[in-house]
N, C-alpha and C positions, 0 to 999 in steps of 0.2 A: 378586540376586533373578531368578527366572526368570519370564518372561511366562506367565500362566495360560491364555492363549488358544491354541487349536489353530493349527497351521501354516497350514491352509487359510484361516482368518479373517485371520491376519497377512498372508498372500499377497495376499488381496483388497485390503487396505489399501495395500500397496505398489503394486499395479496401479493403484489409484485415484490415489495420488500421482503416478505417471508420467503417467497420462492428463491430470491437472490441469496438470501442467508442460507437456505437449505442447499442450494447449489454449491456454494463456497464450502459448506461443511462436508458435503459428499466428495467434493474434489480433494479436500484435505484428507479424508478418510482413505481415498484411492491411493494418494501419494504415500501416506504412512504404511498402508498394508503392503504396497509394492516394495517399499524400502525394506520393510521387516522380512518379507518373504524371500526377497533377493538375497538378503544377508544370511538367512537361514539355509537356503539352497546352496549358497556358496560355501558355507561352513560344512554342510554334508558332503559336497563335492570334494572338498579338501580332505575330509576324513576318508572318502572313498578312494582317492588317489593314493593316500598313504597305505591303505589296506591292500589295494591291488599291487602296489609296488612291493609290499612285503610278500604277497603271494607269488609274484614273479621271481622272487629270490628264494622260493622254496618253502616259505612259511605257510603251511596248510592251516594253521590255527586261525588265520585271517580270512579264509574262504567264506565261512558263515557270516562274519562281520560285514564283508563286501556285499554279499547277497542281501543282507538285511538293509544295508545303506542304499542300495539300488532300489529296493521296495519303497523305502521312506522317501527318497527323492522323487520317485514316480508319483507317490501319494501327494507330496507337497506340490508338484507341478500341476497335477490334476485339480487340486484345491485352488491353486493360484488362478487357473484358467476359469474355473467356475465362479470364484469370488469376483475376479476383475470383470468378468462378463456381466454379473449381476449389478455390480456398482456402475459399470459403464452404461447399462441399460437405464439405471435410475438417473444418472447424470444426463443422458440424452433426453429422457422424459422431462426433467426439470428445465433443461436448456430449451426444449420446444415450447413448454408452457411460458417461459420468460419471453421468447420470441413472439409468440401469439399476442401476448399482452402489449409488447412494445409496438407491434404492427397495428393494434386495435386503436391506439390513440398516441400520437406523437409526443404528447406532454408527459406521459407516464415515466419514461426513463429519466428525463431531466428533473421533473418536479419530485420524484421519489427521493432525491438527495436531501430534501429540505422538509423540516418538521411542519413549517407553516408557510403558506403561499397564498397570493391574491392576484386577481387581475388588476393591472396598474390603475385603471380608471377608478376602481372601487377603493384601491389603497389611497390614491390622491384625494378622493372625496372625503375619506375618513380623516386624513391628515388636516385638511382644510377645516373639517368640523371641529377637531380638537383645538386648533388655533382660534376659531371663533368662540369656542367655550372659554378660552382664556380671556379674549377681549371682553366677553360678557361677565367676566369674573366668576364663572362657574368652576373654574380650576385655578390653582395657584400658579405662580411663576415657577416654583420648584417642581410641580407636577408637569408642567409643560416642558421644563428642561429634561426631566426624566423621560418623557415621551420622545423627545428628539434624540436622546441617547439611544433609546430602543430602535429608532428608525435607522441609525447608522449600521445596524446588523442586517438590514434588508438590502438586497442587490437586485439589479435588473437581470431577468432571464428571458432571452428571446427564443421563441419556439414558433417555426413556421411564420415568421414575420410579425408575430404578436408578442408584446412585451408583458411579462408578469413580474410581481414582486415576490421575492422569496427570502425568508429569514435564514440566514446562513450561520447556524450554531456550530458548524464544524471547526476544528482546530486548524489553523493555517500556519504553514511552515515554508521556509525558503532555504534551500541548500546550494552550496557552491561545489562545482566540480572543477578542480584545479588540474590542468593537464601539463605534464612535463613537456616543454617545447621541443626537447631533444628526442626523448624515448617514447613519448605518447602515454606514459604511465599516469595514473590518477592518484591523487593525494588523499589518504584516509586517516582518520583520527580514532583512537581506541577510548571508549567510554569507561569511566571509573566503575569499579565493582560496587561502589556505594550508590550508583544510580538506581532508582526504582524501576525505570523502564529500560529493558535491554542492557543490563549491566555487563560490562566486559566485552561488548560487541564493537565491531568496527563500523564507522559511519563517515559520512561527508561532513565537512564543516558546515554549520547552519543552525537554524533554530526557529523559534516563534516569530511570527510577524506581529509587530505592535500595532495598536489602533492607529488608523490614518497613515500607516507606513506602507509603501508599495513593496512588492515581493523582491525586486532587484536590490533596492537599498537595504532591505532586511538581510538578504544573503551576504551583501558586502559588509554590513555592520557585524553580523554574527561571525563572519570569517575573521574580521580584525580582532574581535573580542576573544575568540577562541584560539587563534593561532598567531596573531600579531602581523599577519600579511595584509598589506594594504593593496586592494584591488580597485582599479579604476572602472567606473561604470561604462566608460567608452570602449573598454577592452572586454566587456562582458556581454554575453548574449543568452537568452532563454533557450534551453535545449529539451524541455519536456515538462509535463504536468501530470501528476498522479492525483486522482481524487476518488473518494467513495463517500459513503454517508457519514463518515466520522472525521475524515482529514482531507486536506488539500495541501499538496507539496508541489511547489514550483522549483524547477531545477535550472541552475545557471552554470555557464561554463567560461573559463578564461585560461589562456595559455600562461604558463608560469615558469620561472627560473628555479629549478630544483635545488640550487646551491644556496638559496635564501634559507636562513635558519629559523625554524618555527619557535614561537614562544607560547607553548601550550598553556591554556587555562588549567592550572594544576589540580584543582578540586574536582572537576568533572571530566577532564581528559588526561590520560596518563601516558599516551604513546602515539606515534605517527608512523605511516609507512606509505611507500609508493607501490602500486600494484598495476599490472597490465590488464587489459580487458579480459584476456584469456584466464589470468589468475582470478579475477573477480567472478568469472563464470564458474570457477571450481571452488570458490570460497563458501564454507558453510558457517562462518563466524561474522557475517554482516548483519546489521540491524535490520529487523522487520522484513520488508520486501524489497530491499535495495537491489539485491542480485537479480530478482525477477524483473525489476523495472529496466535494468540494463539488457537482459536477455530478450524480453518481449518488445523492445523498441520504444517503451515509454520514455526512456532517456536516449537521446540522439546526439552523439558527438562525433 
């Protein structure tokens, strides 16, 4: 199938994708730099406190050290301001460029998530054409079956009242948030150190969505397989969706009795824990962007 959009529009989407990637990279640089500098300044301040404490006790040998540390802290602080200002300006420039493109065409933000997309009328015409080719014996039954299999990856995307067909090659997951009905704490599982992705990190029960499986049933199935907990779909509700150009994660929540003993899937999961929202906000051992999805409201419970 050939994309029915003109090259100018497709080029705008590619530019949008590159800008979004650059923006994410710059924000990551900002966070890393701030963390590193804050740790360094804190360390210098701790040294200065000890040196000044020694001076106050009459140890004049630490006077020069204290003065040197003050100069180093001042240099670090000035560098911090300059660097964060520069990075902040770059982030603002990228955000503005992204915003301009989003406002220029309502389709860009949504369709940028997909590698291939079509207007639905053109998509349907092409599908009918393939079926007719089979009727005319121009393609085999096996080829038609393979074509229909490929169609399963396309989904309807509605933008400004118009429907498009987009090939969704992203990985799809469904996670379960089990909430202690007494304390409000959330159940987490620890991934094995043998896992290729995020080994040793804490995560929610959940996993891949199988073909033709809906997200809720996938979350319930994965929870049962990983923990032995049987969750009723009638006591489960969706509480958030995270998506980007690579993944889609649907989150579900259910109240749960914490006295039920989990039967962890021993090869991939090695431990479990209950944590409060406040503890999750302070955790640096969670999988991927799980903490951020709680903090920014992507997950609502």
